[in-house]
Backbone as numpy.savetxt, mean C-alpha at the origin, in Angstrom:
# Nx Ny Nz CAx CAy CAz Cx Cy Cz
6.55 -5.26 17.27 7.27 -6.39 17.77 6.61 -7.70 17.35
5.27 -7.70 17.27 4.58 -8.93 16.89 4.94 -9.37 15.49
5.06 -8.44 14.56 5.43 -8.80 13.21 6.86 -9.29 13.16
7.73 -8.73 13.96 9.13 -9.16 14.00 9.22 -10.62 14.44
8.49 -10.97 15.47 8.51 -12.34 15.97 7.95 -13.29 14.91
6.84 -12.92 14.28 6.27 -13.78 13.25 7.21 -13.90 12.06
7.87 -12.82 11.70 8.72 -12.81 10.50 9.99 -13.65 10.71
10.57 -13.57 11.89 11.87 -14.21 12.08 11.87 -15.41 13.00
10.78 -15.65 13.76 10.83 -16.74 14.73 9.75 -17.77 14.46
8.50 -17.39 14.57 7.43 -18.39 14.56 7.09 -18.91 13.16
6.99 -18.01 12.14 6.58 -18.47 10.82 7.22 -17.61 9.73
8.50 -17.74 9.50 9.16 -16.88 8.51 8.68 -17.12 7.08
8.26 -18.34 6.73 7.80 -18.61 5.38 6.39 -18.07 5.12
5.60 -17.92 6.19 4.22 -17.50 6.05 3.99 -16.02 6.31
5.07 -15.27 6.51 4.94 -13.85 6.78 5.62 -13.07 5.64
4.90 -12.16 4.99 5.52 -11.42 3.88 6.61 -10.49 4.35
7.52 -10.23 3.44 8.59 -9.28 3.71 8.05 -7.88 3.51
8.15 -7.00 4.50 7.60 -5.65 4.34 8.34 -4.88 3.25
7.65 -3.93 2.66 8.19 -3.03 1.64 8.71 -3.75 0.40
8.05 -4.84 0.02 8.40 -5.53 -1.21 7.15 -5.67 -2.08
7.34 -6.01 -3.32 6.22 -6.22 -4.23 5.51 -7.52 -3.87
4.20 -7.60 -4.13 3.48 -8.84 -3.86 3.99 -9.99 -4.73
3.97 -11.19 -4.19 4.45 -12.35 -4.93 3.33 -13.03 -5.68
2.08 -12.73 -5.36 0.93 -13.36 -6.01 0.32 -12.41 -7.03
-0.42 -12.99 -7.95 -1.12 -12.20 -8.96 -2.08 -11.25 -8.26
-2.01 -9.93 -8.55 -2.88 -8.98 -7.85 -4.37 -9.18 -8.14
-4.70 -9.87 -9.23 -6.11 -10.09 -9.57 -6.59 -11.48 -9.15
-5.75 -12.24 -8.48 -6.14 -13.58 -8.01 -7.25 -13.46 -6.98
-8.37 -14.14 -7.27 -9.50 -14.13 -6.33 -10.49 -13.02 -6.58
-10.27 -12.20 -7.61 -11.18 -11.12 -7.93 -11.98 -11.49 -9.17
-13.09 -10.79 -9.44 -13.89 -11.10 -10.64 -13.06 -10.96 -11.93
-13.69 -11.31 -13.05 -13.00 -11.36 -14.35 -12.25 -10.08 -14.68
-12.87 -8.95 -14.49 -12.22 -7.68 -14.84 -11.10 -7.34 -13.88
-11.05 -7.99 -12.75 -10.02 -7.68 -11.77 -10.40 -6.45 -10.96
-9.42 -5.88 -10.30 -9.71 -4.71 -9.49 -9.29 -3.44 -10.22
-9.74 -2.34 -9.69 -9.46 -1.06 -10.28 -7.96 -0.76 -10.13
-7.34 -0.38 -11.21 -5.92 -0.08 -11.21 -5.70 1.32 -10.64
-4.70 1.46 -9.78 -4.38 2.76 -9.19 -3.51 3.53 -10.17
-3.80 4.82 -10.31 -3.09 5.64 -11.28 -2.52 6.86 -10.56
-1.26 7.17 -10.87 -0.66 8.38 -10.35 -1.21 9.58 -11.14
-1.70 10.57 -10.45 -2.24 11.75 -11.12 -1.14 12.79 -11.31
-0.33 12.97 -10.31 0.77 13.92 -10.43 1.90 13.29 -11.23
2.47 14.06 -12.15 3.56 13.55 -12.96 4.88 13.73 -12.22
5.88 13.01 -12.72 7.21 13.10 -12.10 7.77 14.51 -12.24
7.51 15.16 -13.38 8.00 16.53 -13.57 7.37 17.50 -12.59
6.08 17.36 -12.35 5.41 18.24 -11.38 5.99 18.05 -9.98
6.23 16.81 -9.61 6.76 16.54 -8.27 8.19 17.05 -8.13
8.97 16.92 -9.19 10.34 17.43 -9.14 10.36 18.95 -9.07
9.49 19.61 -9.86 9.49 21.07 -9.85 8.99 21.61 -8.52
8.11 20.86 -7.84 7.63 21.29 -6.53 8.60 20.87 -5.42
9.65 20.14 -5.77 10.66 19.67 -4.83 10.05 18.82 -3.71
9.16 17.93 -4.11 8.58 17.01 -3.14 9.63 15.99 -2.72
9.75 15.74 -1.43 10.68 14.69 -0.99 10.19 13.32 -1.49
11.09 12.38 -1.58 10.76 11.07 -2.14 9.66 10.37 -1.34
9.65 10.55 -0.04 8.64 9.86 0.78 7.23 10.39 0.54
7.11 11.59 -0.05 5.79 12.16 -0.34 5.32 11.92 -1.76
6.11 11.24 -2.56 5.74 10.98 -3.95 4.96 9.68 -4.05
3.72 9.75 -3.59 2.85 8.58 -3.62 1.59 8.92 -4.38
0.54 8.10 -4.21 -0.70 8.30 -4.94 -1.48 9.54 -4.49
-1.06 10.16 -3.42 -1.74 11.37 -2.93 -0.92 12.62 -3.22
0.10 12.52 -4.03 0.99 13.66 -4.28 0.24 14.83 -4.92
-0.73 14.53 -5.78 -1.46 15.62 -6.41 -2.22 16.46 -5.38
-2.73 15.83 -4.34 -3.44 16.57 -3.29 -2.46 17.36 -2.43
-1.28 16.83 -2.21 -0.26 17.58 -1.47 0.18 18.81 -2.26
0.30 18.66 -3.58 0.64 19.82 -4.41 -0.46 20.88 -4.34
-1.72 20.44 -4.35 -2.83 21.38 -4.21 -2.77 22.11 -2.86
-2.49 21.35 -1.82 -2.41 21.95 -0.48 -1.29 22.96 -0.40
-0.13 22.63 -0.92 0.99 23.56 -0.88 0.70 24.83 -1.68
0.06 24.68 -2.84 -0.25 25.88 -3.63 -1.31 26.73 -2.94
-2.28 26.08 -2.28 -3.29 26.83 -1.54 -2.65 27.62 -0.41
-1.75 26.98 0.33 -1.08 27.68 1.41 -0.27 28.86 0.89
0.39 28.65 -0.22 1.19 29.72 -0.82 0.30 30.89 -1.25
-0.89 30.58 -1.77 -1.78 31.63 -2.26 -2.38 32.48 -1.15
-2.68 31.87 -0.01 -3.39 32.60 1.06 -2.50 32.92 2.25
-1.20 32.69 2.12 -0.30 32.93 3.26 -0.43 34.35 3.74
-0.46 34.63 4.99 -0.24 33.87 6.21 -1.49 33.24 6.80
-2.58 33.21 6.08 -3.82 32.62 6.59 -3.96 31.20 6.07
-3.01 30.36 6.40 -2.99 28.99 5.90 -4.16 28.16 6.44
-4.78 28.59 7.50 -5.93 27.83 8.03 -7.07 27.81 7.04
-7.07 28.71 6.07 -8.13 28.71 5.05 -8.01 27.50 4.11
-6.93 26.81 4.18 -6.73 25.62 3.34 -7.01 24.34 4.11
-7.74 24.45 5.19 -7.99 23.26 6.03 -8.74 22.18 5.26
-9.65 22.57 4.38 -10.40 21.57 3.62 -9.50 20.82 2.64
-8.54 21.51 2.06 -7.59 20.86 1.13 -6.66 19.93 1.92
-6.24 20.38 3.09 -5.39 19.54 3.95 -6.15 18.30 4.37
-7.42 18.45 4.68 -8.24 17.30 5.07 -8.33 16.29 3.94
-8.52 16.76 2.71 -8.57 15.85 1.56 -7.26 15.08 1.42
-6.15 15.78 1.58 -4.85 15.14 1.47 -4.66 14.09 2.57
-4.95 14.45 3.81 -4.76 13.52 4.93 -5.72 12.32 4.81
-6.91 12.56 4.30 -7.84 11.46 4.09 -7.31 10.50 3.02
-6.75 11.04 1.97 -6.15 10.21 0.93 -5.00 9.40 1.49
-4.15 10.02 2.32 -3.04 9.30 2.95 -3.56 8.17 3.83
-4.62 8.43 4.57 -5.21 7.41 5.44 -5.73 6.25 4.59
-6.46 6.56 3.53 -6.99 5.51 2.66 -5.87 4.69 2.02
-4.78 5.36 1.65 -3.63 4.67 1.09 -3.00 3.73 2.13
-2.92 4.20 3.36 -2.39 3.39 4.46 -3.24 2.14 4.68
-4.55 2.33 4.70 -5.46 1.20 4.88 -5.31 0.20 3.74
-5.18 0.71 2.51 -5.01 -0.18 1.37 -3.72 -0.97 1.46
-2.64 -0.33 1.90 -1.38 -1.04 2.05 -1.48 -2.10 3.15
-2.20 -1.81 4.22 -2.40 -2.81 5.27 -3.20 -4.00 4.74
-4.21 -3.73 3.94 -5.02 -4.80 3.37 -4.20 -5.65 2.41
-3.32 -5.01 1.63 -2.46 -5.74 0.72 -1.50 -6.64 1.48
-0.95 -6.14 2.57 -0.05 -6.95 3.40 -0.80 -8.14 3.97
-1.98 -7.91 4.48 -2.77 -8.98 5.06 -3.15 -10.01 4.00
-3.49 -9.56 2.81 -3.84 -10.46 1.71 -2.64 -11.33 1.35
-1.47 -10.71 1.26 -0.25 -11.47 0.95 0.03 -12.51 2.04
-0.18 -12.13 3.28 0.05 -13.04 4.39 -0.91 -14.23 4.33
-2.18 -13.97 4.05 -3.15 -15.06 3.98 -2.89 -15.98 2.80
-2.46 -15.40 1.68 -2.15 -16.24 0.51 -0.91 -17.09 0.75
0.07 -16.56 1.46 1.24 -17.36 1.81 0.86 -18.52 2.73
0.00 -18.25 3.71 -0.45 -19.33 4.62 -1.27 -20.36 3.85
-2.09 -19.91 2.89 -2.86 -20.82 2.05 -1.92 -21.70 1.24
-0.89 -21.12 0.69 0.09 -21.87 -0.09 0.77 -22.93 0.78
1.09 -22.55 2.02 1.71 -23.53 2.95 0.76 -24.68 3.23
-0.52 -24.38 3.47 -1.49 -25.44 3.75 -1.63 -26.39 2.57
-1.70 -25.84 1.36 -1.82 -26.67 0.16 -0.61 -27.57 0.00
0.58 -27.03 0.22 1.79 -27.83 0.09 1.86 -28.93 1.14
1.46 -28.62 2.38 1.44 -29.65 3.43 0.46 -30.77 3.09
-0.71 -30.39 2.56 -1.71 -31.36 2.20 -1.19 -32.26 1.07
-0.53 -31.66 0.08 0.02 -32.42 -1.03 1.09 -33.39 -0.54
1.95 -32.93 0.37 2.99 -33.82 0.91 2.40 -34.99 1.70
1.35 -34.72 2.48 0.68 -35.79 3.24 0.08 -36.82 2.29
-0.52 -36.34 1.19 -1.12 -37.27 0.22 -0.06 -38.10 -0.47
1.11 -37.49 -0.77 2.18 -38.22 -1.40 2.75 -39.28 -0.46
2.89 -38.94 0.81 3.41 -39.90 1.78 2.42 -41.04 2.02
1.14 -40.73 1.97 0.11 -41.76 2.19 0.01 -42.67 0.97
0.37 -42.21 -0.19 0.23 -43.04 -1.41 1.37 -43.99 -1.60
């Protein structure tokens, strides 16, 4: 609810739209080389052949495929794949944290842009 109020009531220009691409350069504010680029390990063909639903086709899809194949290999003793499941869930958690950080970064950069524009307008009015 807090994000809803910020998005539509208190500061719509300073709150990013969820589930959209970032509007700022992803390497803005990082060293010369920039940040490490995320790479999909599982290919589209592998995910299609495994019939992964669209919501599971993310950066952790390769670990989900490993988990599914492990469960298939040791069925009905799927508990033996707990370590593989843990790796997958940990990857999902790290991906979630990264998405939260990206959202927060976008929000801070939007607020910074607003502050710079307000300062510029004040200087123009004073001149």
